[in-house]
RODO-2510 file (C-alpha; in nm, 4 decimals, decimal comma):
residues 574
     n   res          X          Y          Z
     1     m   -17,7316     1,3019    -6,1065
     2     a   -17,3694     1,3216    -6,2071
     3     p   -17,3104     1,3702    -6,5807
     4     t   -17,1150     1,1205    -6,7898
     5     l   -16,7661     1,1919    -6,9201
     6     a   -16,9076     1,2567    -7,2672
     7     t   -17,1532     1,5112    -7,1249
     8     a   -16,8775     1,6712    -6,9188
     9     f   -16,6637     1,6995    -7,2308
    10     s   -16,9400     1,8877    -7,4099
    11     r   -16,9456     2,1306    -7,1161
    12     r   -16,5695     2,1573    -7,0810
    13     w   -16,5518     2,5289    -7,1686
    14     w   -16,8190     2,6155    -6,9121
    15     m   -16,6371     2,4068    -6,6528
    16     a   -16,3029     2,5693    -6,7373
    17     v   -16,4374     2,9261    -6,7148
    18     t   -16,6228     2,8628    -6,3890
    19     a   -16,3211     2,6797    -6,2450
    20     v   -16,1029     2,9858    -6,3086
    21     i   -16,3574     3,2145    -6,1392
    22     e   -16,4025     2,9745    -5,8481
    23     n   -16,0266     2,9471    -5,8022
    24     l   -16,0013     3,3256    -5,7933
    25     l   -16,2639     3,3595    -5,5214
    26     f   -16,2276     3,0437    -5,3134
    27     s   -15,8985     2,8581    -5,3574
    28     a   -15,5823     2,9997    -5,1977
    29     v   -15,7343     3,3173    -5,0572
    30     l   -15,5084     3,2840    -4,7530
    31     l   -15,2254     3,4075    -4,9732
    32     g   -15,3767     3,7541    -4,9265
    33     w   -15,2997     3,7260    -4,5578
    34     g   -15,1751     4,0845    -4,5201
    35     s   -15,5216     4,2307    -4,5823
    36     l   -15,6993     3,9683    -4,3722
    37     l   -15,4593     4,0374    -4,0852
    38     i   -15,5591     4,4054    -4,0812
    39     m   -15,9309     4,3157    -4,0798
    40     l   -15,8843     4,0613    -3,8003
    41     k   -15,7034     4,3212    -3,5916
    42     s   -15,9790     4,5725    -3,6649
    43     e   -16,2362     4,3191    -3,5442
    44     g   -16,0452     4,2563    -3,2189
    45     f   -15,9204     3,9008    -3,2696
    46     y   -15,6754     3,8260    -2,9858
    47     s   -15,6790     4,1910    -2,8814
    48     y   -15,7199     4,0735    -2,5214
    49     l   -15,3485     3,9901    -2,5343
    50     c   -15,2886     4,3664    -2,5515
    51     s   -15,4385     4,4651    -2,2176
    52     g   -15,2793     4,8069    -2,1966
    53     p   -15,0042     5,0426    -2,3100
    54     g   -14,7525     4,8517    -2,1033
    55     n   -14,8130     4,5453    -2,3214
    56     s   -14,8111     4,7228    -2,6552
    57     s   -14,6125     4,5998    -2,9487
    58     s   -14,2448     4,6695    -2,9891
    59     l   -14,2959     4,6017    -3,3586
    60     n   -14,5535     4,8769    -3,3986
    61     l   -14,3314     5,1167    -3,2087
    62     s   -14,3685     5,4841    -3,2763
    63     l   -14,1258     5,7232    -3,1206
    64     m   -14,2676     6,0162    -2,9298
    65     v   -14,1310     6,2469    -2,6745
    66     s   -14,3342     6,3386    -2,3696
    67     g   -14,4890     6,6822    -2,3407
    68     s   -14,2295     6,8123    -2,0973
    69     r   -13,9191     6,7607    -2,3119
    70     a   -13,7022     6,9670    -2,0871
    71     s   -13,7788     6,7632    -1,7796
    72     n   -13,8183     6,4219    -1,9449
    73     s   -13,6688     6,3274    -2,2829
    74     s   -13,7109     5,9521    -2,2533
    75     v   -13,8656     5,7606    -2,5386
    76     v   -14,1810     5,5624    -2,4588
    77     e   -14,3893     5,3236    -2,6554
    78     e   -14,7084     5,4615    -2,8078
    79     y   -15,0248     5,2716    -2,7257
    80     l   -15,1723     5,1702    -3,0654
    81     e   -15,5310     5,0937    -3,1500
    82     m   -15,7160     4,9872    -3,4634
    83     k   -16,0887     5,0703    -3,4755
    84     g   -16,1010     5,0849    -3,0978
    85     w   -15,9169     4,7557    -3,0418
    86     p   -15,5603     4,7498    -2,9042
    87     i   -15,2894     4,5873    -3,1159
    88     c   -14,9561     4,4479    -3,0046
    89     k   -14,6701     4,2105    -3,0792
    90     d   -14,8274     3,9149    -2,8972
    91     q   -15,1364     3,9516    -3,1142
    92     d   -14,9207     3,9516    -3,4295
    93     e   -14,7440     3,6324    -3,3224
    94     m   -15,0693     3,4489    -3,2426
    95     l   -15,2397     3,5465    -3,5681
    96     n   -14,9267     3,4602    -3,7680
    97     l   -14,9340     3,1165    -3,6060
    98     a   -15,2927     3,0738    -3,7286
    99     f   -15,1773     3,1726    -4,0781
   100     t   -14,8952     2,9165    -4,0557
   101     v   -15,1468     2,6417    -3,9739
   102     g   -15,3786     2,7439    -4,2570
   103     s   -15,1036     2,7827    -4,5178
   104     f   -14,9544     2,4480    -4,4115
   105     l   -15,2848     2,2700    -4,4714
   106     l   -15,3162     2,4585    -4,7998
   107     s   -15,0215     2,2543    -4,9290
   108     a   -14,9849     1,9540    -4,6982
   109     i   -15,3325     1,8147    -4,7565
   110     t   -15,2596     1,7656    -5,1246
   111     l   -15,0987     1,4215    -5,0792
   112     p   -15,4105     1,2444    -4,9486
   113     l   -15,6190     1,4551    -5,1862
   114     g   -15,4067     1,3405    -5,4793
   115     i   -15,4368     0,9733    -5,3853
   116     v   -15,8137     0,9999    -5,3381
   117     m   -15,8601     1,1988    -5,6603
   118     d   -15,6547     0,9577    -5,8700
   119     k   -15,8763     0,6748    -5,7477
   120     y   -16,2236     0,8271    -5,7218
   121     g   -16,2174     1,1374    -5,9398
   122     p   -16,2520     1,5075    -5,8565
   123     r   -16,6291     1,5405    -5,8019
   124     k   -16,6573     1,4305    -5,4383
   125     l   -16,3507     1,6262    -5,3310
   126     r   -16,4781     1,9435    -5,4952
   127     l   -16,8148     1,9076    -5,3211
   128     l   -16,6388     1,8568    -4,9876
   129     g   -16,4044     2,1500    -5,0461
   130     s   -16,6802     2,3986    -5,1253
   131     a   -16,8743     2,2890    -4,8156
   132     c   -16,5667     2,3291    -4,5924
   133     f   -16,4954     2,6738    -4,7351
   134     a   -16,8518     2,7907    -4,6670
   135     f   -16,8286     2,6574    -4,3112
   136     s   -16,4949     2,8369    -4,2558
   137     c   -16,6567     3,1690    -4,3514
   138     l   -16,9357     3,1038    -4,1014
   139     l   -16,6808     3,0237    -3,8296
   140     i   -16,4899     3,3488    -3,8849
   141     a   -16,8173     3,5434    -3,8789
   142     y   -16,9189     3,3716    -3,5544
   143     g   -16,5803     3,4471    -3,3998
   144     a   -16,6074     3,8134    -3,5029
   145     s   -16,9352     3,8407    -3,3104
   146     d   -16,7463     3,7941    -2,9802
   147     p   -16,3683     3,8126    -3,0406
   148     t   -16,2835     3,8295    -2,6714
   149     n   -16,4121     3,4769    -2,6120
   150     l   -16,4141     3,3223    -2,9606
   151     s   -16,0801     3,4299    -3,1096
   152     v   -15,9589     3,0699    -3,0963
   153     l   -16,2061     2,9829    -3,3746
   154     i   -15,9746     3,1554    -3,6214
   155     f   -15,7427     2,8518    -3,6041
   156     f   -16,0207     2,6106    -3,7031
   157     a   -16,1586     2,8523    -3,9616
   158     l   -15,8265     2,9037    -4,1371
   159     a   -15,7584     2,5291    -4,1309
   160     l   -16,0937     2,4596    -4,3003
   161     n   -16,0337     2,7502    -4,5361
   162     g   -15,6986     2,6077    -4,6432
   163     f   -15,8401     2,2559    -4,6811
   164     g   -16,1450     2,3648    -4,8781
   165     g   -15,9462     2,5966    -5,1002
   166     m   -15,6934     2,3287    -5,1862
   167     c   -15,9726     2,0805    -5,2671
   168     m   -16,1067     2,3200    -5,5294
   169     t   -15,7613     2,4063    -5,6619
   170     f   -15,6439     2,0475    -5,6858
   171     t   -15,9559     1,9145    -5,8541
   172     s   -15,9403     2,1901    -6,1174
   173     l   -15,5930     2,0692    -6,2213
   174     t   -15,7449     1,7551    -6,3767
   175     l   -15,9812     1,9544    -6,5964
   176     p   -15,7092     2,0475    -6,8541
   177     n   -15,6890     1,6781    -6,9514
   178     m   -15,9848     1,7453    -7,1809
   179     f   -15,7924     2,0035    -7,3848
   180     g   -15,5378     1,7752    -7,5553
   181     d   -15,2055     1,9315    -7,6547
   182     l   -15,3015     2,2531    -7,4736
   183     r   -15,3027     2,0721    -7,1394
   184     s   -14,9972     2,2537    -6,9985
   185     t   -15,1425     2,5908    -7,0995
   186     f   -15,4694     2,5175    -6,9206
   187     i   -15,2847     2,3800    -6,6173
   188     a   -15,0962     2,7105    -6,6064
   189     l   -15,4263     2,8996    -6,6339
   190     m   -15,5735     2,7051    -6,3412
   191     i   -15,2619     2,7598    -6,1317
   192     g   -15,2595     3,1264    -6,2312
   193     s   -15,6156     3,1687    -6,1049
   194     y   -15,5161     2,9826    -5,7871
   195     a   -15,2206     3,2136    -5,7305
   196     s   -15,4282     3,5225    -5,8167
   197     s   -15,6798     3,4325    -5,5460
   198     a   -15,4577     3,6325    -5,3110
   199     v   -15,6414     3,9356    -5,4535
   200     t   -15,9664     3,8251    -5,2873
   201     f   -15,8951     3,9464    -4,9335
   202     p   -15,7594     4,2835    -5,0546
   203     g   -16,0810     4,3193    -5,2548
   204     i   -16,2864     4,2302    -4,9471
   205     k   -16,0839     4,4826    -4,7466
   206     v   -16,1853     4,7569    -4,9934
   207     i   -16,5517     4,6659    -4,9382
   208     y   -16,4845     4,6550    -4,5641
   209     d   -16,3259     5,0020    -4,5688
   210     l   -16,6297     5,1362    -4,7559
   211     g   -16,8445     5,0538    -4,4555
   212     a   -16,9725     4,6980    -4,5031
   213     t   -16,9659     4,4918    -4,1855
   214     f   -16,7174     4,2066    -4,1618
   215     i   -16,9854     3,9539    -4,0648
   216     s   -17,2188     4,0398    -4,3534
   217     i   -16,9324     4,0093    -4,6036
   218     l   -16,8494     3,6614    -4,4753
   219     l   -17,2127     3,5486    -4,4877
   220     v   -17,2433     3,6540    -4,8527
   221     w   -16,9139     3,4795    -4,9280
   222     a   -17,0403     3,1577    -4,7677
   223     g   -17,3503     3,1786    -4,9867
   224     c   -17,1328     3,2098    -5,2980
   225     a   -16,9433     2,8972    -5,1899
   226     c   -17,2782     2,7146    -5,1918
   227     l   -17,3133     2,8106    -5,5608
   228     v   -16,9799     2,6371    -5,6240
   229     f   -17,1258     2,3268    -5,4587
   230     l   -17,4281     2,3336    -5,6924
   231     n   -17,2175     2,3931    -6,0038
   232     c   -17,0022     2,0911    -5,9201
   233     f   -17,3059     1,8778    -5,8374
   234     f   -17,4661     1,9327    -6,1783
   235     n   -17,1606     1,9495    -6,4082
   236     w   -16,8670     1,7440    -6,2745
   237     p   -16,8614     1,3692    -6,3534
   238     l   -16,7933     1,0908    -6,1065
   239     e   -16,5111     0,9433    -6,3152
   240     p   -16,1580     1,0900    -6,3245
   241     f   -16,0773     1,2884    -6,6373
   242     p   -15,8574     1,0673    -6,8599
   243     g   -15,5381     1,2143    -7,0023
   244     p   -15,5186     1,3023    -7,3714
   245     e   -15,2907     1,0037    -7,4306
   246     d   -15,5536     0,7740    -7,2791
   247     m   -15,8626     0,8993    -7,4553
   248     d   -15,9602     1,1230    -7,7418
   249     f   -16,3098     1,2681    -7,7093
   250     t   -16,3488     1,3522    -8,0777
   251     v   -16,4907     1,0108    -8,1818
   252     k   -16,8147     0,8843    -8,0275
   253     i   -16,9545     0,5422    -8,1204
   254     k   -17,2570     0,3647    -7,9734
   255     f   -17,2458    -0,0164    -7,9899
   256     s   -17,6124    -0,0900    -7,9260
   257     w   -17,5972    -0,3850    -8,1666
   258     l   -17,3303    -0,5513    -7,9536
   259     g   -17,5520    -0,5712    -7,6491
   260     f   -17,4360    -0,2658    -7,4530
   261     d   -17,5128     0,1031    -7,4790
   262     h   -17,2032     0,2630    -7,3263
   263     k   -17,0266     0,5303    -7,5270
   264     i   -16,6591     0,4705    -7,5980
   265     t   -16,4296     0,7244    -7,7472
   266     g   -16,1110     0,7968    -7,9280
   267     k   -15,7854     0,6096    -7,9507
   268     q   -15,9182     0,3079    -7,7626
   269     f   -16,1727     0,2499    -8,0416
   270     y   -15,9477     0,0290    -8,2537
   271     r   -15,8286    -0,1821    -7,9621
   272     q   -16,1775    -0,2320    -7,8232
   273     v   -16,3345    -0,3242    -8,1568
   274     t   -16,0457    -0,5624    -8,2259
   275     t   -16,0939    -0,7263    -7,8874
   276     v   -16,4681    -0,7643    -7,9423
   277     g   -16,4074    -0,9066    -8,2902
   278     r   -16,1635    -1,1642    -8,1599
   279     r   -16,4031    -1,2718    -7,8889
   280     l   -16,6872    -1,3024    -8,1361
   281     s   -16,4641    -1,5082    -8,3657
   282     v   -16,3715    -1,7353    -8,0785
   283     g   -16,7362    -1,7694    -7,9890
   284     n   -16,8292    -1,8623    -8,3467
   285     s   -16,5504    -2,1168    -8,3786
   286     m   -16,6555    -2,2776    -8,0497
   287     k   -17,0136    -2,2892    -8,1721
   288     q   -16,9172    -2,4557    -8,4991
   289     q   -16,6837    -2,6980    -8,3274
   290     h   -16,9495    -2,8168    -8,0836
   291     h   -17,2316    -2,7933    -8,3446
   292     q   -17,4415    -2,5826    -8,1139
   293     a   -17,7367    -2,4058    -8,2748
   294     k   -17,7339    -2,1136    -8,0390
   295     d   -17,7438    -1,7470    -8,1109
   296     l   -17,4186    -1,5604    -8,0470
   297     a   -17,5956    -1,3260    -7,8132
   298     a   -17,7154    -1,6223    -7,6068
   299     q   -17,3623    -1,7408    -7,5230
   300     d   -17,2179    -1,7191    -7,1757
   301     a   -17,1475    -1,3554    -7,0886
   302     s   -16,8235    -1,4479    -6,9159
   303     k   -16,6856    -1,5717    -7,2469
   304     l   -16,7966    -1,2810    -7,4637
   305     c   -16,7799    -1,0105    -7,1926
   306     l   -16,9372    -0,7375    -7,4083
   307     s   -16,8681    -0,4517    -7,1690
   308     t   -16,6755    -0,1304    -7,2300
   309     v   -16,5638    -0,1278    -6,8696
   310     d   -16,4150    -0,4754    -6,9044
   311     l   -16,2564    -0,3893    -7,2380
   312     e   -16,1013    -0,0740    -7,0964
   313     v   -15,9541    -0,2676    -6,8053
   314     k   -15,8210    -0,5358    -7,0373
   315     c   -15,6655    -0,2822    -7,2700
   316     k   -15,5048    -0,0832    -6,9935
   317     a   -15,3680    -0,3918    -6,8252
   318     a   -15,1513    -0,4544    -7,1258
   319     e   -14,9996    -0,1072    -7,0993
   320     k   -14,7097    -0,1217    -6,8589
   321     s   -14,6372     0,2104    -6,6918
   322     q   -14,3696     0,3231    -6,4525
   323     s   -14,4391     0,2293    -6,0906
   324     f   -14,5260     0,5033    -5,8428
   325     m   -14,2242     0,4397    -5,6173
   326     k   -13,9912     0,4506    -5,9155
   327     s   -14,1382     0,7892    -6,0067
   328     v   -14,0956     0,9147    -5,6494
   329     f   -13,7259     0,8229    -5,6363
   330     s   -13,6477     0,9472    -5,9860
   331     p   -13,3906     1,2306    -6,0058
   332     i   -13,6390     1,4672    -6,1685
   333     f   -13,8886     1,4332    -5,8830
   334     m   -13,6244     1,4578    -5,6105
   335     l   -13,4744     1,7728    -5,7626
   336     s   -13,8199     1,9219    -5,8105
   337     l   -13,8730     1,8701    -5,4369
   338     i   -13,5605     2,0743    -5,3610
   339     t   -13,6716     2,3494    -5,5970
   340     m   -14,0237     2,3638    -5,4544
   341     c   -13,9120     2,3499    -5,0901
   342     v   -13,6750     2,6423    -5,1326
   343     t   -13,9203     2,8460    -5,3386
   344     q   -14,2175     2,7788    -5,1097
   345     l   -14,0229     2,8804    -4,8005
   346     r   -13,9107     3,1996    -4,9729
   347     l   -14,2614     3,2932    -5,0866
   348     i   -14,4554     3,1901    -4,7744
   349     f   -14,2104     3,3657    -4,5438
   350     y   -14,2478     3,6904    -4,7364
   351     m   -14,6290     3,6746    -4,7221
   352     g   -14,6312     3,5997    -4,3495
   353     a   -14,3747     3,8659    -4,2571
   354     m   -14,4719     4,1287    -4,5149
   355     n   -14,6521     4,3599    -4,2714
   356     t   -14,3592     4,3390    -4,0296
   357     i   -14,1106     4,4120    -4,3093
   358     l   -14,3153     4,7106    -4,4247
   359     e   -14,3425     4,8390    -4,0689
   360     s   -13,9638     4,8334    -4,0402
   361     l   -13,9352     5,0348    -4,3637
   362     t   -14,2059     5,2875    -4,2703
   363     e   -14,1056     5,3238    -3,9025
   364     g   -14,4435     5,1949    -3,7864
   365     d   -14,6678     5,4017    -4,0163
   366     l   -14,9736     5,1752    -4,0245
   367     k   -15,1511     5,3835    -4,2908
   368     t   -14,8624     5,3370    -4,5341
   369     v   -14,8454     4,9679    -4,4479
   370     s   -15,2159     4,9335    -4,5288
   371     e   -15,1685     5,1097    -4,8643
   372     y   -14,8792     4,8855    -4,9656
   373     t   -15,0716     4,5773    -4,8531
   374     s   -15,3563     4,6780    -5,0838
   375     i   -15,1097     4,7296    -5,3698
   376     f   -14,9703     4,3812    -5,3076
   377     g   -15,3210     4,2369    -5,3215
   378     v   -15,4119     4,4073    -5,6491
   379     l   -15,0887     4,2873    -5,8102
   380     q   -15,1894     3,9264    -5,7427
   381     l   -15,4017     3,9416    -6,0565
   382     l   -15,0729     3,9324    -6,2475
   383     c   -15,0629     3,5587    -6,1752
   384     l   -15,3663     3,5077    -6,3961
   385     v   -15,1969     3,6947    -6,6798
   386     t   -14,8409     3,5658    -6,6453
   387     s   -14,8959     3,1975    -6,5563
   388     p   -15,0138     3,1009    -6,9081
   389     v   -14,6767     3,2286    -7,0336
   390     i   -14,5078     2,9337    -6,8614
   391     g   -14,7788     2,7049    -6,9967
   392     y   -14,7056     2,8332    -7,3456
   393     i   -14,3345     2,7685    -7,2912
   394     m   -14,4129     2,4149    -7,1729
   395     d   -14,6280     2,3510    -7,4846
   396     w   -14,3791     2,5126    -7,7253
   397     r   -14,3553     2,3234    -8,0586
   398     l   -14,5273     2,0105    -7,9246
   399     k   -14,7611     2,0044    -8,2240
   400     d   -14,4580     1,9823    -8,4535
   401     c   -14,3233     1,6729    -8,2767
   402     e   -14,3682     1,3170    -8,3956
   403     d   -14,6259     1,0957    -8,2282
   404     e   -14,6317     0,7194    -8,1818
   405     n   -14,7605     0,6594    -8,5359
   406     d   -14,4734     0,8611    -8,6829
   407     k   -14,2209     0,6489    -8,4934
   408     k   -14,3596     0,3308    -8,6520
   409     t   -14,3742     0,4800    -9,0011
   410     k   -14,0680     0,4228    -9,2152
   411     r   -13,9085     0,7468    -9,3306
   412     e   -13,7897     0,8082    -9,6818
   413     p   -13,4111     0,8466    -9,7308
   414     g   -13,3060     1,2051    -9,6736
   415     q   -13,6374     1,2983    -9,5115
   416     p   -13,5784     1,5125    -9,1988
   417     r   -13,7054     1,3621    -8,8792
   418     r   -13,9508     1,5538    -8,6660
   419     p   -13,8505     1,6373    -8,3054
   420     d   -13,9233     1,3780    -8,0377
   421     k   -14,2128     1,4883    -7,8162
   422     q   -14,0611     1,3630    -7,4905
   423     i   -13,7316     1,5424    -7,5561
   424     q   -13,9168     1,8595    -7,6532
   425     k   -14,1188     1,8514    -7,3297
   426     i   -13,8037     1,8220    -7,1197
   427     t   -13,6331     2,0996    -7,3167
   428     n   -13,9327     2,3263    -7,2629
   429     a   -13,9343     2,2495    -6,8901
   430     t   -13,5638     2,3372    -6,8700
   431     r   -13,6285     2,6820    -7,0138
   432     a   -13,9247     2,7363    -6,7822
   433     f   -13,7288     2,6534    -6,4665
   434     i   -13,4248     2,8609    -6,5657
   435     f   -13,6479     3,1623    -6,6258
   436     t   -13,8401     3,1102    -6,2997
   437     n   -13,5261     3,0732    -6,0883
   438     l   -13,3725     3,3872    -6,2378
   439     l   -13,6847     3,5780    -6,1335
   440     l   -13,6635     3,4237    -5,7839
   441     v   -13,3047     3,5431    -5,7450
   442     g   -13,4094     3,8895    -5,8627
   443     f   -13,6842     3,8887    -5,6012
   444     g   -13,4332     3,7989    -5,3308
   445     v   -13,2081     4,0889    -5,4329
   446     t   -13,4901     4,3459    -5,4177
   447     c   -13,5886     4,2193    -5,0709
   448     i   -13,2380     4,2901    -4,9394
   449     i   -13,2413     4,6564    -5,0487
   450     p   -13,4154     4,8626    -4,7748
   451     n   -13,6108     5,0906    -5,0074
   452     l   -13,9882     5,1238    -4,9700
   453     p   -14,0852     5,2081    -5,3341
   454     l   -13,8618     4,9219    -5,4522
   455     q   -14,0890     4,6818    -5,2638
   456     i   -14,3493     4,7266    -5,5375
   457     l   -14,1017     4,5540    -5,7713
   458     s   -14,0646     4,2852    -5,5040
   459     f   -14,4440     4,2448    -5,5054
   460     i   -14,4458     4,2005    -5,8840
   461     l   -14,1611     3,9471    -5,8838
   462     h   -14,3147     3,7579    -5,5918
   463     t   -14,6456     3,7314    -5,7769
   464     i   -14,4887     3,6173    -6,1046
   465     v   -14,2626     3,3586    -5,9400
   466     r   -14,5508     3,2125    -5,7400
   467     g   -14,7537     3,1566    -6,0561
   468     f   -14,4583     3,0377    -6,2629
   469     i   -14,3178     2,7795    -6,0212
   470     h   -14,6467     2,5925    -5,9707
   471     s   -14,7244     2,6006    -6,3420
   472     a   -14,3757     2,4773    -6,4321
   473     v   -14,3838     2,1897    -6,1828
   474     g   -14,7370     2,0897    -6,2821
   475     g   -14,6417     2,0940    -6,6498
   476     l   -14,3255     1,8939    -6,5810
   477     y   -14,5141     1,6211    -6,3936
   478     a   -14,7802     1,6062    -6,6655
   479     a   -14,5078     1,5713    -6,9304
   480     v   -14,2774     1,3180    -6,7636
   481     y   -14,4987     1,0955    -6,5467
   482     p   -14,8150     0,8916    -6,6192
   483     s   -15,1394     1,0860    -6,5841
   484     s   -15,2620     0,8323    -6,3262
   485     q   -14,9801     0,9433    -6,0930
   486     f   -15,0183     1,3196    -6,1415
   487     g   -15,2347     1,3782    -5,8348
   488     s   -15,0272     1,1609    -5,6010
   489     l   -14,6933     1,3070    -5,7109
   490     t   -14,8205     1,6638    -5,6908
   491     g   -14,9658     1,5903    -5,3480
   492     m   -14,6422     1,4411    -5,2164
   493     q   -14,4434     1,7363    -5,3491
   494     s   -14,6848     1,9819    -5,1872
   495     l   -14,6766     1,7975    -4,8538
   496     i   -14,2976     1,7929    -4,8319
   497     s   -14,2639     2,1546    -4,9429
   498     a   -14,5316     2,2558    -4,6898
   499     l   -14,3408     2,0823    -4,4092
   500     f   -14,0267     2,2664    -4,5149
   501     a   -14,2168     2,5966    -4,5327
   502     l   -14,3033     2,5611    -4,1621
   503     l   -13,9577     2,7072    -4,1039
   504     q   -14,1122     3,0452    -4,1828
   505     q   -14,2533     3,0617    -3,8278
   506     p   -13,9138     3,0432    -3,6485
   507     l   -13,7728     3,2830    -3,9074
   508     f   -14,0552     3,5243    -3,8283
   509     m   -13,9908     3,4840    -3,4562
   510     a   -13,6230     3,5578    -3,5165
   511     i   -13,7126     3,8859    -3,6884
   512     v   -13,9476     4,0072    -3,4161
   513     g   -13,7081     3,8862    -3,1458
   514     p   -13,3276     3,8851    -3,1728
   515     l   -13,3153     4,0799    -3,5007
   516     e   -13,5469     4,3508    -3,3626
   517     g   -13,7586     4,3812    -3,6772
   518     d   -13,4685     4,3853    -3,9247
   519     p   -13,5146     4,1112    -4,1908
   520     l   -13,1790     4,1717    -4,3687
   521     w   -12,9883     3,8608    -4,2614
   522     v   -13,2887     3,6328    -4,3041
   523     n   -13,3293     3,7615    -4,6611
   524     v   -12,9577     3,7104    -4,7316
   525     g   -12,9773     3,3487    -4,6132
   526     l   -13,2871     3,2814    -4,8210
   527     l   -13,1207     3,4346    -5,1269
   528     g   -12,8292     3,1923    -5,0940
   529     l   -13,0730     2,9031    -5,0487
   530     s   -13,2548     3,0043    -5,3680
   531     m   -12,9492     2,9116    -5,5738
   532     l   -13,0333     2,5427    -5,5168
   533     g   -13,3238     2,5890    -5,7566
   534     f   -13,0840     2,5783    -6,0530
   535     c   -13,0038     2,2102    -5,9851
   536     l   -13,3259     2,0926    -6,1538
   537     p   -13,2855     2,2744    -6,4899
   538     f   -12,9188     2,1686    -6,5003
   539     y   -13,0205     1,8031    -6,4640
   540     l   -13,3001     1,8411    -6,7193
   541     l   -13,0498     1,9873    -6,9648
   542     c   -12,8167     1,6881    -6,9205
   543     h   -13,1088     1,4445    -6,9369
   544     s   -13,2416     1,5881    -7,2646
   545     r   -12,8947     1,5647    -7,4207
   546     h   -12,8720     1,2018    -7,3085
   547     l   -13,2081     1,1238    -7,4713
   548     k   -13,1017     1,2951    -7,7935
   549     r   -12,7819     1,0885    -7,7997
   550     l   -12,9779     0,7662    -7,7555
   551     r   -13,2155     0,8683    -8,0298
   552     d   -12,9297     0,9395    -8,2697
   553     e   -12,7736     0,6020    -8,1918
   554     r   -13,1050     0,4292    -8,2525
   555     d   -13,1382     0,6049    -8,5885
   556     e   -12,7871     0,5050    -8,6937
   557     d   -12,8329     0,1353    -8,6192
   558     p   -13,1984     0,0512    -8,5429
   559     k   -13,1353    -0,3237    -8,5618
   560     i   -12,9841    -0,3414    -8,2154
   561     y   -13,2899    -0,1804    -8,0594
   562     v   -13,5738    -0,4232    -8,0071
   563     q   -13,8694    -0,4522    -7,7770
   564     i   -13,7967    -0,6761    -7,4814
   565     n   -14,0714    -0,8617    -7,2950
   566     d   -14,3428    -0,6842    -7,4946
   567     g   -14,2349    -0,3515    -7,3474
   568     s   -14,3532    -0,0236    -7,4926
   569     k   -14,0020     0,1230    -7,5118
   570     s   -13,7195     0,0108    -7,7367
   571     e   -13,4128    -0,1066    -7,5488
   572     a   -13,0595    -0,1784    -7,6592
   573     f   -12,9878    -0,5502    -7,6961
   574     v   -12,6645    -0,6942    -7,8309
***
C-alpha cells in the first residue's frame, strides 16, 4: 500500500538519502560513456564491422615501419585488438550512434514525464523507471553473450537505460518540496547526484578490470535496480508532493468530529476551517429558517460537503496562477532554453567525442586513453560536492526576506523594509548563471589548448558546469514559476535542449572525417556559441532592477496600487 503524504513527510530524510544513492547508481549513468565504450569494445559489440587489418580504424592509427626499412619505408595501419576483439572506426561510429540515442532519450523524455508527474505524482513513474533500468541491464548482458549476432540490442538497452534513469532523476526533483526554504539546496543535491552518476561506469570498469565478468556485473546491477523498485513501492506516496507555498507539514489536525478523518496540514488550515465554519453557519440558518428539527450531521452532504479533498479544490480554485503557455513564452523561459541548448550541446559533444579527442592527443595510445577515461569518471563525484554550492547561492538570504504576512502588515515610520523574496530569488539566479557561464567559457578555452595534462582541468570544469547548470535552471524554475508547472517546464526545456544536442553526432562525424581527428575548429565554434549563455543573466539583472523600481514606486504612493478583479498581485490603477 502506498503511504499517505503525512507518512511520506515523516520519512522524508530516508527518502532523500536513498534518492541520492539511487541517482548515483541508476540515473544518468550513460554520462560515463567513455568507460562503457571501452567495455563494449572489449566484449566485441559491433566488432564484426572490423573484419580485418584492411578495415581497421584510421582513428586508432599507430604508425609503424615495416621490418625491412631499407626496402620499404611506407607507413601502414596497425591492426588493433581489445581482449581478442578487433576495433575500428566503423565500430566507434556505430556505438557513438547508440550513445546519441540513449543520451537523447535521457533528456527528451522529460516533457511527457513532467506532464504525467504533475498530474499523477512521482510514484508510478519511479516504479516504471526502475523496472526499465533493470531490463536494460539484462538486455546488455544478453547481447554480451553473443555480440556477433546480438550487438543491435545495445540500441534498445541504452534507450531503456536513458528512459529509466531519467524517470528516477525527474521524480527525485519533486522530493525537495518537503524541505521548505531549503528547496533549492535539495534540488541542487538531487541534480548533483544525477550528474555524479557518470562515475558509475568507471567504477564498474574497475571491477571489470579486476576480473569480474561483464555479464555477472550487469546481473547484480539489475538486482539492485529491483531494490529501488521495492523502496519506491513502500515509501513513495501516490499524490504529488505539494510545494512549500502550498502546504506546510508542521501542523497536523484531525477533524473526526466534523465527519471525516483525513489529515490536513499547514497554511491551508485557516482557509479550510473558515470554509467549514461558513458552511455550518449556512446550514444552521437554513435549519432555523425552515424550522427543521434535524441534526446538522443529517443534512444533505452536497450542501455541507465536509471533505478535505473538496475544500482543497475550492481553496485552490480561488488562487489564480499564471497559465502554462504564458510561462512557456515568457522571456526568462525562452532565454533559459538558449542557455541550456548551448550548454547541453557543449557538454554532450565532449562526452561523446572524449575518447577520440584523447586519442588525437596521445597519438593512439589506448592505455593512456583508458587511464584518462578513468580519471574523468572519478572526477564526476565532484558534481555531488559542488552542485549544492549553486543551491546555496539560489537560497541566499531568502530567510531574511519578507513573506506575504509582512507585506500586509503596516510598517512603523522609519522602520527598514525587509528584502522582497521574489526579487532576491531573481538576484540569486543572476549570480548563479553568471558564475556558471564563466566556468563554461573557461572549459571551452582549455579544450582548445592541445595539452594532455591540461585535459584534467577540462574534466574538472566539465563536471562542475554540468552540475551547476541543471541546478541553476531547476532553482530558477522553482523560484519564478508555479510548482504545478515545474515538471512540465523542466520537461519541455530538456526536450528542446536534447533535440539541439543531437548536433553532436554530425560534429563527431566531422572530426573523424574531414577534420581527420582534429577537434580544434569544432571547439572554437562551440566556444563562440557559449557566449550566448550570458543573455539570460543579463535579462535577469534588468528584470530584478525593474521589480525593485516598481516596489519603490509602490512604497512611495501605495494608494494608486490596488487589487483588480480579486487578483493576488497589486497593479497600478489611476
